[in-house]
C-alpha positions in Angstrom: -27.2 -6.1 -13.0 -24.4 -7.0 -10.6 -21.3 -4.9 -9.9 -19.2 -7.6 -11.6 -21.4 -7.1 -14.8 -20.9 -3.4 -14.6 -17.1 -3.7 -14.3 -17.1 -6.1 -17.3 -19.0 -3.5 -19.3 -16.4 -0.9 -18.4 -13.6 -3.3 -19.5 -15.4 -4.0 -22.8 -15.7 -0.3 -23.5 -12.0 0.3 -22.7 -11.0 -2.5 -25.0 -13.0 -1.1 -27.9 -11.6 2.4 -27.5 -8.2 1.5 -26.1 -6.1 3.9 -28.2 -8.6 6.7 -28.3 -9.2 9.6 -25.9 -11.3 8.2 -23.0 -13.1 10.3 -20.4 -13.8 8.4 -17.2 -17.3 9.8 -17.3 -17.9 8.0 -20.6 -16.6 4.7 -19.1 -18.8 5.1 -16.0 -21.8 5.8 -18.2 -21.3 2.6 -20.1 -21.0 0.7 -16.8 -24.1 2.3 -15.4 -22.2 3.6 -12.4 -21.1 7.0 -11.1 -17.5 7.8 -11.5 -16.7 7.4 -7.8 -18.6 4.1 -7.8 -16.6 2.9 -10.9 -13.3 3.8 -9.2 -14.2 1.7 -6.1 -15.8 -1.4 -7.7 -13.3 -1.6 -10.5 -10.4 -1.6 -8.1 -12.1 -4.0 -5.7 -12.9 -6.6 -8.4 -9.8 -6.3 -10.6 -7.0 -5.0 -8.3 -6.2 -2.1 -10.6 -7.3 1.5 -10.6 -9.2 2.4 -13.8 -6.6 4.8 -15.1 -3.7 2.4 -14.3 -5.6 -0.5 -16.1 -5.8 1.6 -19.2 -2.1 2.5 -19.0 -1.1 -1.2 -18.6 -3.2 -2.3 -21.5 -1.8 0.4 -23.7 1.8 -0.5 -22.6 1.1 -4.2 -23.3 0.0 -3.3 -26.9 3.1 -1.1 -27.2 5.3 -4.0 -26.0 3.9 -6.2 -28.8 4.7 -3.5 -31.4 8.3 -3.2 -30.1 8.8 -7.0 -29.9 7.2 -8.0 -33.2 7.6 -5.0 -35.6 10.1 -2.5 -36.7 7.8 0.5 -36.2 9.8 3.5 -34.8 9.5 3.9 -31.1 8.0 7.4 -31.5 5.3 6.0 -33.8 4.5 3.3 -31.4 3.8 5.9 -28.7 1.3 7.7 -30.9 -0.3 4.4 -32.1 -0.9 3.3 -28.6 -2.7 6.5 -27.4 0.0 8.5 -25.8 0.2 12.3 -26.3 4.0 12.4 -26.5 7.0 10.2 -26.6 8.3 11.5 -23.2 5.0 10.6 -21.5 5.1 7.1 -23.2 8.7 6.5 -22.2 8.1 7.5 -18.6 5.0 5.2 -18.2 6.7 2.4 -20.1 9.8 2.4 -17.8 7.6 2.6 -14.7 5.5 -0.4 -15.7 8.0 -2.6 -17.5 11.2 -1.6 -15.7 13.2 -0.3 -18.7 12.9 2.1 -21.6 11.1 1.2 -24.8 14.4 1.1 -26.7 16.0 -1.1 -24.1 13.0 -3.4 -24.1 13.2 -3.8 -27.9 16.8 -5.1 -27.5 16.2 -7.2 -24.4 15.3 -10.8 -24.1 12.2 -10.0 -22.2 8.4 -10.4 -22.8 5.9 -8.1 -21.1 2.1 -8.8 -21.4 -0.9 -7.5 -19.6 -4.0 -9.2 -21.0 -7.6 -7.9 -20.7 -9.3 -9.1 -17.6 -12.4 -11.2 -18.0 -14.7 -10.9 -15.0 -16.9 -13.8 -15.8 -13.8 -16.1 -15.9 -12.2 -14.6 -12.8 -15.2 -15.4 -10.6 -14.5 -19.1 -11.1 -10.9 -18.9 -9.9 -9.9 -20.5 -6.6 -8.8 -18.0 -4.0 -5.1 -19.2 -4.0 -4.9 -18.8 -7.8 -6.5 -15.3 -7.8 -4.2 -14.2 -5.0 -1.2 -15.4 -7.0 -2.3 -13.6 -10.1 -3.1 -10.4 -8.3 0.2 -10.3 -6.4 2.7 -12.2 -8.6 5.6 -10.4 -7.0 4.9 -11.7 -3.5 6.0 -15.1 -2.2 5.8 -16.8 1.2 9.0 -18.5 2.5 10.2 -20.1 5.7 13.5 -18.9 7.1 15.1 -21.5 9.4 16.7 -20.7 12.8 20.4 -20.0 12.4 23.3 -18.1 14.1 23.8 -14.5 13.1 25.8 -11.4 14.1 24.1 -8.1 14.9 25.0 -4.5 15.2 22.8 -1.6 16.3 23.3 1.7 14.6 22.1 4.7 16.6 21.3 8.2 15.2 19.6 11.4 16.3 17.3 11.5 13.3 15.2 9.0 11.5 15.7 10.2 7.9 18.3 8.0 6.0 18.8 5.7 9.1 18.7 2.5 7.1 21.2 3.5 4.5 23.6 5.0 7.2 23.5 1.6 9.0 24.2 -0.3 5.8 27.2 1.9 4.9 28.6 1.7 8.4 28.4 -2.1 8.6 29.9 -2.5 5.1 32.7 -0.1 6.0 33.5 -2.3 9.1 33.4 -5.5 7.0 35.8 -4.0 4.5 38.1 -2.8 7.3 38.3 -6.4 8.5 39.4 -7.3 4.9 36.4 -9.7 4.6 34.4 -9.9 1.3 30.9 -8.4 1.7 29.6 -11.1 -0.7 30.1 -13.8 2.0 27.3 -12.2 4.1 23.6 -11.6 3.7 22.8 -8.3 5.3 19.4 -7.7 6.9 18.1 -4.9 9.1 15.1 -3.6 11.1 14.1 -0.6 13.1 14.3 -0.8 16.9 12.8 1.5 19.5 15.2 3.3 21.8 14.5 5.5 24.8 15.3 9.3 24.5 18.6 10.6 26.0 18.5 14.0 27.8 15.1 14.6 26.3 16.3 14.1 22.7 14.9 11.2 20.6 17.1 8.3 19.5 16.6 6.1 16.5 18.0 2.7 16.1 18.5 0.3 13.2 19.7 -3.2 13.9 21.8 -4.8 11.2 21.9 -8.6 11.0 24.7 -10.5 9.3 24.2 -14.0 8.1 27.5 -15.7 7.2 30.0 -18.3 8.4 32.9 -16.0 9.2 32.7 -14.2 12.6 33.1 -10.4 12.4 35.5 -8.7 14.8 33.7 -8.3 18.2 35.7 -5.1 18.9 33.6 -3.3 16.3 30.5 -4.0 18.4 29.0 -7.1 16.8 27.0 -9.5 18.9 26.4 -13.1 18.2 22.7 -14.1 18.4 20.4 -16.9 17.3 17.9 -15.9 14.6 14.5 -17.5 15.4 13.4 -18.1 11.8 9.7 -18.2 10.8 7.3 -17.6 7.9 7.8 -14.4 5.8 6.0 -12.9 2.9 8.7 -11.4 0.6 8.6 -8.7 -2.0 11.4 -6.8 -3.8 11.6 -3.1 -4.0 14.0 -0.4 -5.3 16.0 1.7 -2.8 16.0 4.7 -5.2 13.6 6.6 -3.0 12.3 6.1 0.6 8.7 6.6 -0.6 9.1 3.5 -2.8 10.1 1.3 0.1 7.2 2.6 2.2 4.8 2.0 -0.7 6.1 -1.6 -1.0 5.6 -2.2 2.7 2.1 -0.8 2.5 1.2 -3.1 -0.5 2.3 -6.1 1.6 0.6 -5.1 4.8 -2.5 -3.3 3.5 -3.3 -5.1 0.3 -1.7 -8.6 0.1 -2.1 -9.7 3.7 -5.9 -9.1 4.1 -6.6 -11.0 0.9 -4.3 -13.9 1.9 -4.7 -16.9 4.2 -2.2 -15.4 6.6 -2.1 -12.9 9.5 0.8 -10.9 11.0 3.5 -12.9 12.8 5.3 -11.9 15.9 9.0 -11.9 14.6 10.6 -8.7 13.4 9.9 -7.1 10.0 13.2 -7.4 8.0 14.8 -5.6 5.1 17.5 -7.4 3.1 20.0 -5.2 1.3 21.1 -6.2 -2.2 24.1 -4.2 -3.3 26.2 -3.7 -6.4 29.8 -2.7 -5.9 29.0 -1.7 -2.3 26.0 0.5 -3.2 22.5 -0.6 -2.2 20.4 -1.0 -5.3 17.3 -2.8 -4.0 15.8 -4.4 -0.9 13.9 -7.6 -0.3 11.2 -6.8 2.3 10.3 -9.6 4.7 6.9 -9.3 6.5 6.4 -11.9 9.3 3.3 -14.0 8.8 1.6 -17.1 10.3 -1.3 -19.2 9.2 -4.7 -17.4 9.7 -6.6 -18.8 12.7 -9.7 -16.6 12.4 -11.9 -15.2 9.7 -12.6 -11.5 9.6 -16.4 -11.0 10.2 -18.5 -8.5 8.3 -21.7 -7.3 10.0 -24.4 -4.9 9.0 -24.9 -2.2 11.6 -27.0 0.9 12.0 -24.9 4.0 12.9 -26.4 7.4 14.0 -25.3 10.7 12.6 -22.0 12.0 14.0 -20.1 15.3 14.0 -16.6 15.4 12.8 -13.7 17.8 12.8 -11.7 17.1 9.6 -8.7 18.0 7.5 -8.9 17.1 3.8 -6.4 17.6 0.9 -6.3 16.5 -2.8 -3.6 15.5 -5.2 -0.5 13.4 -5.0 0.5 14.7 -1.5 -3.0 14.5 -0.2 -2.3 12.1 2.7 0.8 14.0 3.9 -0.9 17.4 3.8 -4.1 16.3 5.5 -2.1 14.5 8.3 0.2 17.5 8.7 -2.9 19.7 9.2 -4.2 17.4 11.9 -0.8 17.2 13.6 -0.4 21.0 13.6 -3.9 21.5 15.0 -3.2 18.9 17.7 0.1 20.6 18.7 -1.5 24.1 18.7 -4.3 23.2 21.0 -2.3 20.7 23.1 -5.3 18.6 24.3 -6.4 15.0 24.1 -9.4 14.6 21.8 -10.2 11.4 23.6 -11.2 13.4 26.6 -14.1 14.7 24.5 -15.2 11.1 23.7 -13.9 11.4 20.1 -12.1 8.9 17.9 -9.5 9.4 15.3 -10.7 8.5 11.8 -9.5 8.4 8.2 -11.2 8.2 4.7 -9.8 8.5 1.2 -10.7 8.0 -2.4 -10.4 4.2 -2.5 -9.9 2.8 -6.0 -8.4 5.9 -7.4 -4.8 6.4 -8.5 -2.8 9.0 -6.5 -3.2 11.8 -9.1 -4.8 15.2 -9.1 -8.3 13.7 -8.3 -7.1 11.7 -5.3 -8.2 12.9 -1.9 -7.5 12.1 1.8 -9.4 13.1 4.9 -8.6 12.6 8.6 -9.7 14.1 11.8 -11.7 13.3 14.9 -15.2 11.8 15.0 -18.0 11.6 17.5 -18.4 15.2 18.6 -16.9 18.6 18.0 -14.5 20.4 20.3 -15.3 23.8 21.8 -15.4 26.6 19.1 -12.1 28.0 20.3 -10.4 24.7 19.3 -11.8 24.5 15.8 -9.4 26.9 14.1 -7.8 25.6 10.9 -10.2 22.7 10.6 -13.5 22.0 8.8 -16.6 20.7 10.5 -18.7 18.0 8.8 -21.5 15.6 9.6 -21.1 11.8 8.9 -24.6 10.7 7.9 -26.6 8.0 9.7 -27.7 4.8 8.1 -26.7 1.2 7.5 -23.0 0.2 7.2 -21.1 -3.0 6.5 -18.7 -3.1 9.4 -15.4 -5.0 9.8 -13.2 -4.9 12.9 -9.5 -5.4 12.4 -6.0 -4.2 13.4 -3.8 -1.4 11.9 -2.8 -2.7 8.5 -1.3 0.3 6.7 -3.9 2.1 4.6 -6.4 -0.8 5.0 -6.9 -1.1 1.3 -7.1 -4.9 1.5 -9.9 -4.8 4.0 -11.8 -2.2 2.0 -11.5 -4.6 -1.0 -13.0 -7.4 1.2 -15.9 -5.1 2.1 -16.6 -4.1 -1.5 -16.4 -7.8 -2.6 -18.7 -8.8 0.2 -21.3 -6.3 -1.1 -20.7 -7.5 -4.7 -21.5 -11.1 -3.6 -24.4 -10.1 -1.3 -27.6 -9.4 -3.4 -29.4 -7.9 -0.4 -27.4 -4.7 -0.3 -25.9 -2.1 -2.6 -23.3 0.6 -1.8 -24.8 3.9 -0.8 -22.9 6.5 -2.9 -24.4 9.4 -1.0 -22.4 8.7 2.1 -18.7 8.4 3.0 -16.8 5.3 4.1 -14.5 5.7 7.0 -12.2 3.9 9.4 -12.2 4.8 13.1 -9.3 3.9 15.5 -9.8 2.7 19.0 -6.5 2.8 20.9 -5.5 0.1 23.3 -4.4 1.5 26.7 -0.6 1.7 26.9 -0.1 0.6 23.3 0.9 2.5 20.1 -2.0 4.3 18.3 -0.3 3.6 14.9 0.5 0.0 15.4 -1.8 -1.6 18.0 -5.2 0.2 17.7 -8.4 -1.7 17.0 -9.8 -0.4 13.7 -13.5 -0.4 12.7 -14.2 0.1 9.0 -17.6 1.3 7.9 -18.8 1.0 4.3 -22.2 2.7 3.7 -24.8 0.4 2.2 -28.5 0.4 1.5 -31.0 -2.4 0.7 -31.2 -3.3 -3.0 -34.4 -2.3 -4.7 
């Protein structure tokens, strides 16, 4: 049985018990997979975590009830498998974008149909990419004149909104209507002053009327280029970060594009002077190389690690590593170690989600292990891919899992952990410019 067949069995079970209580262990049993394996392969082959798929299917059924019947909203919640109306309303608004009552009155149709794996395997890559990321489009921006202003602050938090409000204030002071401009922005690196960090955000104004130069605006030429664009809410900074990550870590690796060299842009969309959403512009260019996947044998390795679980797993694990690094004040690379990450790929960021990071390739002296755990990364065969730093790397993990699904020689080894190790380039940023090697544990099929 292929992984694709197993995922279809899971989908069939979900559909036949959609409005009933469902334990993930029961779904995994029907699919003949472990729970962890189900999480990973379901996400890799459908693009949806298992729990989120169930929620979307239930909300799709609820949307049909709201559109085509007069059943009270509270009864719809119960009929579609939700424990309470408050939970139903919260999930419905997150997925559909409005409350159930507002949806019933709106001229809008929401649908999330069951996925058929045996049909999807026949899709052309471009069509599958469009269906998986319907909210992403690639556009070309043409070279054009613009006006720029750099906002400088002593802290990074709230920098973008501060820059937007300052520029809109200046435009109003010039008695010019804001609607005549399109406002974009992006972060710029600035050197520290007197040992204190500086943060800069460059606002770009596209419009025909020249703003007053006395306010500090500069006229420049915008170079243009290809961009992948996706909308996001500005309600919370985490939402913007999540949208950037979906573009960079999920959409890009599965597309026929690679990162471009022009700046990343954020376009502000406002209502009565208040920013309500952003259009995020990620620079891209046509891909000129194909990522290679090789099977390699890796020896056992020692690791010093920090792991956390739950919705804040990544932030907590990373905070643990940073605190350890600051406390011991040494460069782990001098010990011949590499920075690595691993997390529960394919799982929603709920209570079961976990994130692990640390240093790999050897342990520091015992005096430098305080506050961390020691573990051994098992030896064996791994499917290996070399790439750049693309956010959480989810798109490349998906490529690796799909490669195993299509390759009948190997299966994923559930007993071992996947991981990504970072190899910094001399003089470059560890976060932006490292070479990343992803290792997915595999074994030969029986």
